[in-house]
N, C-alpha and C positions, 0 to 999 in steps of 0.2 A: 318135931311135929310142925306142920305148916299151919298158919292162922286160917280161920274160916273166911275171912273177909280180905279183899284186896286192899282195903283202906288201912289195914294194919301195917302195910309196907311203906306207906307214904311218910315223907319227912315233913316237919313243920316249917311253914314259910316264916321268914323273919318278920317281926312286928314292924309295921310302917311307922316312921317317925313323923310327927306333926311339925311342919315348918312354920306355918302361921295360920290364921283363920281369915275367912272372907269377911270383909267389912260390910257387905250387903246382907248376906244370909246367915253368917256366923258359922258356916260349915268349915271343917278342917281342910287345910291345903297341906298335902303331904310332900315330903322330900321326893323330888322327881316329877311332881305334877307341874303342868304349865298353868300359869295364872297371869293376870295383868296387874302391873304396878302403875297406877295413875296418881301422880302427885304423892300424897301420903296414904293412898288407899291400896289395899290388896284385894283384887276381885277375881273370883273363880270363873272358869269357863262357862258354867251354867248361868251365872248371873250376867256376865257380859253379853251372852246371847239373848237374854231377856230384854236388854236395852236396844237391840238391833231392830231397825225399822227400814222399810223400803220406801224411797222417795217416789211419790206418785203425784201426777198432775191433778190439780183440783178442778 
């Protein structure tokens, strides 16, 4: 007998492994994620983008 729902056929994705945490926001950085290592700090992409500014003439 076939299942009633197509989701019954799906496989479970492997559980992501935490590599480290962002020193700014505290969110997890998972294996395979890109992040910034500045001196002794690990900074996620979201936080590094929050520091970004555009130089403007005053």
